[in-house]
PyMOL Python script that loads the backbone (N, CA, C, O; Angstrom):
from pymol import cmd

cmd.read_pdbstr("""\
ATOM      1  N   MET A   1       3.157  36.076 -27.372  1.00  0.00           N
ATOM      2  CA  MET A   1       3.500  34.897 -28.112  1.00  0.00           C
ATOM      3  C   MET A   1       4.758  35.125 -28.952  1.00  0.00           C
ATOM      4  O   MET A   1       5.565  34.215 -29.141  1.00  0.00           O
ATOM      5  N   ALA A   2       4.912  36.343 -29.449  1.00  0.00           N
ATOM      6  CA  ALA A   2       6.066  36.638 -30.288  1.00  0.00           C
ATOM      7  C   ALA A   2       7.361  36.536 -29.484  1.00  0.00           C
ATOM      8  O   ALA A   2       8.387  36.095 -30.001  1.00  0.00           O
ATOM      9  N   LYS A   3       7.306  36.946 -28.216  1.00  0.00           N
ATOM     10  CA  LYS A   3       8.502  36.876 -27.378  1.00  0.00           C
ATOM     11  C   LYS A   3       8.922  35.422 -27.155  1.00  0.00           C
ATOM     12  O   LYS A   3      10.113  35.112 -27.155  1.00  0.00           O
ATOM     13  N   TRP A   4       7.947  34.533 -26.965  1.00  0.00           N
ATOM     14  CA  TRP A   4       8.269  33.120 -26.793  1.00  0.00           C
ATOM     15  C   TRP A   4       8.882  32.555 -28.072  1.00  0.00           C
ATOM     16  O   TRP A   4       9.804  31.743 -28.011  1.00  0.00           O
ATOM     17  N   LYS A   5       8.382  32.974 -29.211  1.00  0.00           N
ATOM     18  CA  LYS A   5       8.938  32.504 -30.480  1.00  0.00           C
ATOM     19  C   LYS A   5      10.382  32.954 -30.642  1.00  0.00           C
ATOM     20  O   LYS A   5      11.191  32.247 -31.243  1.00  0.00           O
ATOM     21  N   GLU A   6      10.715  34.147 -30.098  1.00  0.00           N
ATOM     22  CA  GLU A   6      12.111  34.604 -30.131  1.00  0.00           C
ATOM     23  C   GLU A   6      13.028  33.635 -29.378  1.00  0.00           C
ATOM     24  O   GLU A   6      14.186  33.442 -29.750  1.00  0.00           O
ATOM     25  N   PHE A   7      12.492  33.033 -28.316  1.00  0.00           N
ATOM     26  CA  PHE A   7      13.265  32.078 -27.523  1.00  0.00           C
ATOM     27  C   PHE A   7      13.228  30.667 -28.105  1.00  0.00           C
ATOM     28  O   PHE A   7      13.855  29.756 -27.564  1.00  0.00           O
ATOM     29  N   GLY A   8      12.500  30.484 -29.199  1.00  0.00           N
ATOM     30  CA  GLY A   8      12.438  29.178 -29.840  1.00  0.00           C
ATOM     31  C   GLY A   8      11.338  28.280 -29.322  1.00  0.00           C
ATOM     32  O   GLY A   8      11.374  27.069 -29.542  1.00  0.00           O
ATOM     33  N   VAL A   9      10.341  28.861 -28.625  1.00  0.00           N
ATOM     34  CA  VAL A   9       9.238  28.064 -28.082  1.00  0.00           C
ATOM     35  C   VAL A   9       8.006  28.324 -28.925  1.00  0.00           C
ATOM     36  O   VAL A   9       7.600  29.473 -29.100  1.00  0.00           O
ATOM     37  N   ASP A  10       7.403  27.255 -29.452  1.00  0.00           N
ATOM     38  CA  ASP A  10       6.198  27.379 -30.266  1.00  0.00           C
ATOM     39  C   ASP A  10       4.999  26.932 -29.433  1.00  0.00           C
ATOM     40  O   ASP A  10       4.833  25.740 -29.173  1.00  0.00           O
ATOM     41  N   LEU A  11       4.166  27.880 -29.016  1.00  0.00           N
ATOM     42  CA  LEU A  11       3.010  27.578 -28.190  1.00  0.00           C
ATOM     43  C   LEU A  11       1.709  27.579 -28.980  1.00  0.00           C
ATOM     44  O   LEU A  11       0.631  27.568 -28.384  1.00  0.00           O
ATOM     45  N   SER A  12       1.782  27.591 -30.283  1.00  0.00           N
ATOM     46  CA  SER A  12       0.566  27.615 -31.091  1.00  0.00           C
ATOM     47  C   SER A  12      -0.143  26.267 -31.013  1.00  0.00           C
ATOM     48  O   SER A  12       0.478  25.246 -30.717  1.00  0.00           O
ATOM     49  N   GLU A  13      -1.437  26.271 -31.279  1.00  0.00           N
ATOM     50  CA  GLU A  13      -2.228  25.044 -31.210  1.00  0.00           C
ATOM     51  C   GLU A  13      -1.816  24.043 -32.274  1.00  0.00           C
ATOM     52  O   GLU A  13      -2.011  22.841 -32.097  1.00  0.00           O
ATOM     53  N   SER A  14      -1.253  24.513 -33.366  1.00  0.00           N
ATOM     54  CA  SER A  14      -0.848  23.603 -34.434  1.00  0.00           C
ATOM     55  C   SER A  14       0.418  22.828 -34.064  1.00  0.00           C
ATOM     56  O   SER A  14       0.753  21.834 -34.708  1.00  0.00           O
ATOM     57  N   SER A  15       1.111  23.282 -33.036  1.00  0.00           N
ATOM     58  CA  SER A  15       2.325  22.592 -32.602  1.00  0.00           C
ATOM     59  C   SER A  15       1.940  21.339 -31.821  1.00  0.00           C
ATOM     60  O   SER A  15       1.326  21.429 -30.758  1.00  0.00           O
ATOM     61  N   SER A  16       2.299  20.175 -32.348  1.00  0.00           N
ATOM     62  CA  SER A  16       1.942  18.923 -31.676  1.00  0.00           C
ATOM     63  C   SER A  16       3.173  18.220 -31.113  1.00  0.00           C
ATOM     64  O   SER A  16       3.094  17.048 -30.744  1.00  0.00           O
ATOM     65  N   ALA A  17       4.283  18.900 -31.044  1.00  0.00           N
ATOM     66  CA  ALA A  17       5.513  18.288 -30.531  1.00  0.00           C
ATOM     67  C   ALA A  17       5.481  18.279 -29.010  1.00  0.00           C
ATOM     68  O   ALA A  17       5.824  19.272 -28.369  1.00  0.00           O
ATOM     69  N   ALA A  18       5.069  17.163 -28.441  1.00  0.00           N
ATOM     70  CA  ALA A  18       5.037  17.014 -26.990  1.00  0.00           C
ATOM     71  C   ALA A  18       6.378  16.454 -26.527  1.00  0.00           C
ATOM     72  O   ALA A  18       6.982  15.633 -27.218  1.00  0.00           O
ATOM     73  N   PRO A  19       6.836  16.890 -25.380  1.00  0.00           N
ATOM     74  CA  PRO A  19       8.109  16.363 -24.889  1.00  0.00           C
ATOM     75  C   PRO A  19       7.976  14.872 -24.580  1.00  0.00           C
ATOM     76  O   PRO A  19       6.925  14.412 -24.135  1.00  0.00           O
ATOM     77  N   THR A  20       9.033  14.141 -24.815  1.00  0.00           N
ATOM     78  CA  THR A  20       9.035  12.711 -24.520  1.00  0.00           C
ATOM     79  C   THR A  20       9.874  12.458 -23.279  1.00  0.00           C
ATOM     80  O   THR A  20      10.897  13.107 -23.059  1.00  0.00           O
ATOM     81  N   PHE A  21       9.432  11.519 -22.483  1.00  0.00           N
ATOM     82  CA  PHE A  21      10.131  11.159 -21.260  1.00  0.00           C
ATOM     83  C   PHE A  21      10.408   9.669 -21.295  1.00  0.00           C
ATOM     84  O   PHE A  21       9.610   8.887 -21.813  1.00  0.00           O
ATOM     85  N   GLU A  22      11.539   9.285 -20.743  1.00  0.00           N
ATOM     86  CA  GLU A  22      11.825   7.867 -20.619  1.00  0.00           C
ATOM     87  C   GLU A  22      12.434   7.615 -19.250  1.00  0.00           C
ATOM     88  O   GLU A  22      13.203   8.430 -18.741  1.00  0.00           O
ATOM     89  N   ARG A  23      12.089   6.496 -18.668  1.00  0.00           N
ATOM     90  CA  ARG A  23      12.582   6.132 -17.347  1.00  0.00           C
ATOM     91  C   ARG A  23      13.999   5.579 -17.475  1.00  0.00           C
ATOM     92  O   ARG A  23      14.264   4.722 -18.317  1.00  0.00           O
ATOM     93  N   LEU A  24      14.903   6.075 -16.637  1.00  0.00           N
ATOM     94  CA  LEU A  24      16.282   5.599 -16.652  1.00  0.00           C
ATOM     95  C   LEU A  24      16.400   4.304 -15.856  1.00  0.00           C
ATOM     96  O   LEU A  24      15.739   4.139 -14.830  1.00  0.00           O
ATOM     97  N   ALA A  25      17.208   3.419 -16.312  1.00  0.00           N
ATOM     98  CA  ALA A  25      17.443   2.154 -15.607  1.00  0.00           C
ATOM     99  C   ALA A  25      18.614   2.340 -14.643  1.00  0.00           C
ATOM    100  O   ALA A  25      19.591   3.005 -14.986  1.00  0.00           O
ATOM    101  N   PRO A  26      18.528   1.760 -13.437  1.00  0.00           N
ATOM    102  CA  PRO A  26      19.645   1.895 -12.496  1.00  0.00           C
ATOM    103  C   PRO A  26      20.877   1.165 -13.006  1.00  0.00           C
ATOM    104  O   PRO A  26      20.762   0.153 -13.698  1.00  0.00           O
ATOM    105  N   ALA A  27      22.055   1.676 -12.665  1.00  0.00           N
ATOM    106  CA  ALA A  27      23.304   1.045 -13.072  1.00  0.00           C
ATOM    107  C   ALA A  27      23.472  -0.308 -12.389  1.00  0.00           C
ATOM    108  O   ALA A  27      23.995  -1.258 -12.972  1.00  0.00           O
ATOM    109  N   LYS A  28      23.013  -0.370 -11.132  1.00  0.00           N
ATOM    110  CA  LYS A  28      23.090  -1.611 -10.373  1.00  0.00           C
ATOM    111  C   LYS A  28      21.821  -1.712  -9.530  1.00  0.00           C
ATOM    112  O   LYS A  28      21.488  -0.757  -8.829  1.00  0.00           O
ATOM    113  N   PRO A  29      21.109  -2.822  -9.573  1.00  0.00           N
ATOM    114  CA  PRO A  29      19.888  -2.938  -8.777  1.00  0.00           C
ATOM    115  C   PRO A  29      20.198  -2.909  -7.280  1.00  0.00           C
ATOM    116  O   PRO A  29      21.205  -3.461  -6.835  1.00  0.00           O
ATOM    117  N   ASP A  30      19.334  -2.268  -6.517  1.00  0.00           N
ATOM    118  CA  ASP A  30      19.487  -2.182  -5.063  1.00  0.00           C
ATOM    119  C   ASP A  30      18.891  -3.441  -4.449  1.00  0.00           C
ATOM    120  O   ASP A  30      17.673  -3.617  -4.437  1.00  0.00           O
ATOM    121  N   GLU A  31      19.743  -4.302  -3.947  1.00  0.00           N
ATOM    122  CA  GLU A  31      19.293  -5.584  -3.417  1.00  0.00           C
ATOM    123  C   GLU A  31      19.169  -5.577  -1.901  1.00  0.00           C
ATOM    124  O   GLU A  31      18.979  -6.631  -1.294  1.00  0.00           O
ATOM    125  N   ARG A  32      19.273  -4.403  -1.279  1.00  0.00           N
ATOM    126  CA  ARG A  32      19.128  -4.334   0.170  1.00  0.00           C
ATOM    127  C   ARG A  32      17.672  -4.579   0.553  1.00  0.00           C
ATOM    128  O   ARG A  32      16.773  -4.210  -0.204  1.00  0.00           O
ATOM    129  N   PRO A  33      17.416  -5.191   1.709  1.00  0.00           N
ATOM    130  CA  PRO A  33      16.034  -5.330   2.172  1.00  0.00           C
ATOM    131  C   PRO A  33      15.420  -3.947   2.412  1.00  0.00           C
ATOM    132  O   PRO A  33      16.100  -3.040   2.893  1.00  0.00           O
ATOM    133  N   LYS A  34      14.149  -3.788   2.081  1.00  0.00           N
ATOM    134  CA  LYS A  34      13.488  -2.480   2.196  1.00  0.00           C
ATOM    135  C   LYS A  34      13.486  -1.959   3.634  1.00  0.00           C
ATOM    136  O   LYS A  34      13.469  -0.747   3.846  1.00  0.00           O
ATOM    137  N   ASP A  35      13.504  -2.863   4.633  1.00  0.00           N
ATOM    138  CA  ASP A  35      13.529  -2.435   6.032  1.00  0.00           C
ATOM    139  C   ASP A  35      14.847  -1.795   6.426  1.00  0.00           C
ATOM    140  O   ASP A  35      14.917  -1.110   7.446  1.00  0.00           O
ATOM    141  N   ASN A  36      15.894  -2.005   5.638  1.00  0.00           N
ATOM    142  CA  ASN A  36      17.211  -1.457   5.959  1.00  0.00           C
ATOM    143  C   ASN A  36      17.529  -0.179   5.211  1.00  0.00           C
ATOM    144  O   ASN A  36      18.660   0.304   5.277  1.00  0.00           O
ATOM    145  N   ILE A  37      16.554   0.385   4.495  1.00  0.00           N
ATOM    146  CA  ILE A  37      16.779   1.601   3.716  1.00  0.00           C
ATOM    147  C   ILE A  37      15.994   2.756   4.338  1.00  0.00           C
ATOM    148  O   ILE A  37      14.803   2.623   4.621  1.00  0.00           O
ATOM    149  N   CYS A  38      16.668   3.886   4.548  1.00  0.00           N
ATOM    150  CA  CYS A  38      16.022   5.076   5.110  1.00  0.00           C
ATOM    151  C   CYS A  38      15.033   5.647   4.095  1.00  0.00           C
ATOM    152  O   CYS A  38      15.347   5.763   2.911  1.00  0.00           O
ATOM    153  N   TYR A  39      13.848   6.000   4.563  1.00  0.00           N
ATOM    154  CA  TYR A  39      12.798   6.563   3.717  1.00  0.00           C
ATOM    155  C   TYR A  39      13.199   7.921   3.142  1.00  0.00           C
ATOM    156  O   TYR A  39      12.798   8.258   2.028  1.00  0.00           O
ATOM    157  N   MET A  40      13.980   8.701   3.881  1.00  0.00           N
ATOM    158  CA  MET A  40      14.333  10.057   3.462  1.00  0.00           C
ATOM    159  C   MET A  40      15.560  10.112   2.560  1.00  0.00           C
ATOM    160  O   MET A  40      15.518  10.749   1.507  1.00  0.00           O
ATOM    161  N   CYS A  41      16.650   9.456   2.950  1.00  0.00           N
ATOM    162  CA  CYS A  41      17.921   9.669   2.262  1.00  0.00           C
ATOM    163  C   CYS A  41      18.429   8.447   1.500  1.00  0.00           C
ATOM    164  O   CYS A  41      19.485   8.519   0.871  1.00  0.00           O
ATOM    165  N   ASP A  42      17.708   7.334   1.539  1.00  0.00           N
ATOM    166  CA  ASP A  42      18.107   6.082   0.889  1.00  0.00           C
ATOM    167  C   ASP A  42      19.400   5.514   1.454  1.00  0.00           C
ATOM    168  O   ASP A  42      20.019   4.642   0.844  1.00  0.00           O
ATOM    169  N   GLY A  43      19.809   6.004   2.614  1.00  0.00           N
ATOM    170  CA  GLY A  43      20.993   5.460   3.263  1.00  0.00           C
ATOM    171  C   GLY A  43      20.641   4.209   4.044  1.00  0.00           C
ATOM    172  O   GLY A  43      19.473   3.835   4.146  1.00  0.00           O
ATOM    173  N   ASP A  44      21.652   3.569   4.590  1.00  0.00           N
ATOM    174  CA  ASP A  44      21.428   2.374   5.402  1.00  0.00           C
ATOM    175  C   ASP A  44      20.943   2.767   6.787  1.00  0.00           C
ATOM    176  O   ASP A  44      21.410   3.753   7.357  1.00  0.00           O
ATOM    177  N   ASN A  45      20.008   1.997   7.328  1.00  0.00           N
ATOM    178  CA  ASN A  45      19.521   2.223   8.681  1.00  0.00           C
ATOM    179  C   ASN A  45      20.484   1.593   9.675  1.00  0.00           C
ATOM    180  O   ASN A  45      20.796   0.406   9.587  1.00  0.00           O
ATOM    181  N   ASN A  46      20.949   2.395  10.617  1.00  0.00           N
ATOM    182  CA  ASN A  46      21.782   1.912  11.711  1.00  0.00           C
ATOM    183  C   ASN A  46      20.828   1.559  12.849  1.00  0.00           C
ATOM    184  O   ASN A  46      20.085   2.424  13.312  1.00  0.00           O
ATOM    185  N   LEU A  47      20.832   0.324  13.301  1.00  0.00           N
ATOM    186  CA  LEU A  47      19.872  -0.107  14.317  1.00  0.00           C
ATOM    187  C   LEU A  47      20.014   0.660  15.629  1.00  0.00           C
ATOM    188  O   LEU A  47      19.056   0.728  16.399  1.00  0.00           O
ATOM    189  N   LYS A  48      21.188   1.242  15.903  1.00  0.00           N
ATOM    190  CA  LYS A  48      21.372   2.025  17.125  1.00  0.00           C
ATOM    191  C   LYS A  48      20.745   3.409  17.011  1.00  0.00           C
ATOM    192  O   LYS A  48      20.422   4.024  18.027  1.00  0.00           O
ATOM    193  N   MET A  49      20.570   3.907  15.788  1.00  0.00           N
ATOM    194  CA  MET A  49      20.039   5.260  15.567  1.00  0.00           C
ATOM    195  C   MET A  49      18.654   5.238  14.920  1.00  0.00           C
ATOM    196  O   MET A  49      18.094   6.303  14.658  1.00  0.00           O
ATOM    197  N   LEU A  50      18.090   4.074  14.657  1.00  0.00           N
ATOM    198  CA  LEU A  50      16.846   3.919  13.916  1.00  0.00           C
ATOM    199  C   LEU A  50      15.689   4.670  14.574  1.00  0.00           C
ATOM    200  O   LEU A  50      15.488   4.581  15.785  1.00  0.00           O
ATOM    201  N   VAL A  51      14.932   5.410  13.759  1.00  0.00           N
ATOM    202  CA  VAL A  51      13.728   6.112  14.209  1.00  0.00           C
ATOM    203  C   VAL A  51      12.582   5.592  13.354  1.00  0.00           C
ATOM    204  O   VAL A  51      12.668   5.589  12.126  1.00  0.00           O
ATOM    205  N   THR A  52      11.506   5.150  14.004  1.00  0.00           N
ATOM    206  CA  THR A  52      10.324   4.666  13.289  1.00  0.00           C
ATOM    207  C   THR A  52       9.177   5.619  13.557  1.00  0.00           C
ATOM    208  O   THR A  52       8.861   5.911  14.711  1.00  0.00           O
ATOM    209  N   VAL A  53       8.550   6.108  12.488  1.00  0.00           N
ATOM    210  CA  VAL A  53       7.434   7.050  12.588  1.00  0.00           C
ATOM    211  C   VAL A  53       6.185   6.347  12.076  1.00  0.00           C
ATOM    212  O   VAL A  53       6.183   5.799  10.974  1.00  0.00           O
ATOM    213  N   GLN A  54       5.130   6.362  12.874  1.00  0.00           N
ATOM    214  CA  GLN A  54       3.873   5.736  12.469  1.00  0.00           C
ATOM    215  C   GLN A  54       3.092   6.714  11.592  1.00  0.00           C
ATOM    216  O   GLN A  54       2.844   7.850  11.996  1.00  0.00           O
ATOM    217  N   THR A  55       2.705   6.274  10.393  1.00  0.00           N
ATOM    218  CA  THR A  55       1.932   7.102   9.474  1.00  0.00           C
ATOM    219  C   THR A  55       0.637   6.380   9.125  1.00  0.00           C
ATOM    220  O   THR A  55       0.404   5.253   9.560  1.00  0.00           O
ATOM    221  N   ASP A  56      -0.202   7.044   8.333  1.00  0.00           N
ATOM    222  CA  ASP A  56      -1.457   6.424   7.900  1.00  0.00           C
ATOM    223  C   ASP A  56      -1.216   5.175   7.066  1.00  0.00           C
ATOM    224  O   ASP A  56      -2.032   4.254   7.080  1.00  0.00           O
ATOM    225  N   LYS A  57      -0.109   5.136   6.345  1.00  0.00           N
ATOM    226  CA  LYS A  57       0.199   4.006   5.474  1.00  0.00           C
ATOM    227  C   LYS A  57       1.075   2.960   6.153  1.00  0.00           C
ATOM    228  O   LYS A  57       1.490   1.992   5.516  1.00  0.00           O
ATOM    229  N   GLY A  58       1.354   3.144   7.414  1.00  0.00           N
ATOM    230  CA  GLY A  58       2.169   2.192   8.154  1.00  0.00           C
ATOM    231  C   GLY A  58       3.436   2.837   8.682  1.00  0.00           C
ATOM    232  O   GLY A  58       3.640   4.038   8.510  1.00  0.00           O
ATOM    233  N   PRO A  59       4.293   2.046   9.328  1.00  0.00           N
ATOM    234  CA  PRO A  59       5.523   2.605   9.901  1.00  0.00           C
ATOM    235  C   PRO A  59       6.535   2.989   8.824  1.00  0.00           C
ATOM    236  O   PRO A  59       6.705   2.289   7.826  1.00  0.00           O
ATOM    237  N   VAL A  60       7.198   4.116   9.055  1.00  0.00           N
ATOM    238  CA  VAL A  60       8.251   4.610   8.167  1.00  0.00           C
ATOM    239  C   VAL A  60       9.546   4.582   8.959  1.00  0.00           C
ATOM    240  O   VAL A  60       9.622   5.129  10.059  1.00  0.00           O
ATOM    241  N   ARG A  61      10.564   3.943   8.396  1.00  0.00           N
ATOM    242  CA  ARG A  61      11.845   3.799   9.082  1.00  0.00           C
ATOM    243  C   ARG A  61      12.828   4.848   8.568  1.00  0.00           C
ATOM    244  O   ARG A  61      13.039   4.985   7.363  1.00  0.00           O
ATOM    245  N   LEU A  62      13.425   5.587   9.509  1.00  0.00           N
ATOM    246  CA  LEU A  62      14.411   6.623   9.183  1.00  0.00           C
ATOM    247  C   LEU A  62      15.741   6.238   9.806  1.00  0.00           C
ATOM    248  O   LEU A  62      15.777   5.567  10.838  1.00  0.00           O
ATOM    249  N   CYS A  63      16.844   6.665   9.176  1.00  0.00           N
ATOM    250  CA  CYS A  63      18.171   6.251   9.625  1.00  0.00           C
ATOM    251  C   CYS A  63      18.597   6.908  10.931  1.00  0.00           C
ATOM    252  O   CYS A  63      19.528   6.426  11.576  1.00  0.00           O
ATOM    253  N   GLY A  64      17.949   7.985  11.337  1.00  0.00           N
ATOM    254  CA  GLY A  64      18.326   8.620  12.584  1.00  0.00           C
ATOM    255  C   GLY A  64      17.548   9.897  12.835  1.00  0.00           C
ATOM    256  O   GLY A  64      16.668  10.258  12.054  1.00  0.00           O
ATOM    257  N   PRO A  65      17.870  10.583  13.926  1.00  0.00           N
ATOM    258  CA  PRO A  65      17.159  11.817  14.279  1.00  0.00           C
ATOM    259  C   PRO A  65      17.282  12.919  13.218  1.00  0.00           C
ATOM    260  O   PRO A  65      16.390  13.759  13.095  1.00  0.00           O
ATOM    261  N   HIS A  66      18.373  12.920  12.459  1.00  0.00           N
ATOM    262  CA  HIS A  66      18.554  13.956  11.443  1.00  0.00           C
ATOM    263  C   HIS A  66      17.447  13.887  10.389  1.00  0.00           C
ATOM    264  O   HIS A  66      16.832  14.905  10.072  1.00  0.00           O
ATOM    265  N   CYS A  67      17.191  12.706   9.848  1.00  0.00           N
ATOM    266  CA  CYS A  67      16.135  12.552   8.843  1.00  0.00           C
ATOM    267  C   CYS A  67      14.759  12.768   9.469  1.00  0.00           C
ATOM    268  O   CYS A  67      13.854  13.272   8.804  1.00  0.00           O
ATOM    269  N   TYR A  68      14.590  12.397  10.732  1.00  0.00           N
ATOM    270  CA  TYR A  68      13.338  12.660  11.452  1.00  0.00           C
ATOM    271  C   TYR A  68      13.077  14.170  11.523  1.00  0.00           C
ATOM    272  O   TYR A  68      11.960  14.623  11.273  1.00  0.00           O
ATOM    273  N   PHE A  69      14.108  14.938  11.862  1.00  0.00           N
ATOM    274  CA  PHE A  69      13.966  16.384  11.949  1.00  0.00           C
ATOM    275  C   PHE A  69      13.640  16.985  10.582  1.00  0.00           C
ATOM    276  O   PHE A  69      12.784  17.864  10.481  1.00  0.00           O
ATOM    277  N   ILE A  70      14.315  16.517   9.532  1.00  0.00           N
ATOM    278  CA  ILE A  70      14.041  17.017   8.180  1.00  0.00           C
ATOM    279  C   ILE A  70      12.595  16.729   7.791  1.00  0.00           C
ATOM    280  O   ILE A  70      11.924  17.595   7.230  1.00  0.00           O
ATOM    281  N   MET A  71      12.109  15.526   8.083  1.00  0.00           N
ATOM    282  CA  MET A  71      10.749  15.147   7.701  1.00  0.00           C
ATOM    283  C   MET A  71       9.715  16.050   8.383  1.00  0.00           C
ATOM    284  O   MET A  71       8.768  16.497   7.736  1.00  0.00           O
ATOM    285  N   TYR A  72       9.883  16.315   9.656  1.00  0.00           N
ATOM    286  CA  TYR A  72       8.893  17.121  10.366  1.00  0.00           C
ATOM    287  C   TYR A  72       9.074  18.634  10.199  1.00  0.00           C
ATOM    288  O   TYR A  72       8.137  19.392  10.451  1.00  0.00           O
ATOM    289  N   SER A  73      10.245  19.079   9.786  1.00  0.00           N
ATOM    290  CA  SER A  73      10.439  20.513   9.581  1.00  0.00           C
ATOM    291  C   SER A  73      10.057  20.965   8.180  1.00  0.00           C
ATOM    292  O   SER A  73       9.924  22.160   7.919  1.00  0.00           O
ATOM    293  N   ALA A  74       9.883  20.002   7.280  1.00  0.00           N
ATOM    294  CA  ALA A  74       9.551  20.342   5.888  1.00  0.00           C
ATOM    295  C   ALA A  74       8.068  20.617   5.728  1.00  0.00           C
ATOM    296  O   ALA A  74       7.612  20.918   4.626  1.00  0.00           O
TER     297      ALA A  74
END
""", "prot")
cmd.dss("prot")
cmd.show_as("cartoon", "prot")
cmd.util.cbc("prot")
cmd.orient("prot")
């Protein structure tokens, strides 16, 4: 515990300072239709390269084979 205090971290039970989080607002709202947004990279779906993967929650649209490969290799 003393080593943590050297770094400025107070882990004692009397310490009630919990970190605060706030959600950031987007600079500009994304008005694209959800069907035109890639699930993996948030890029635009090109209809010539579109890959649709069936999942338990329904079809997932990916912008191309690259995002498909990333999804299944992860």
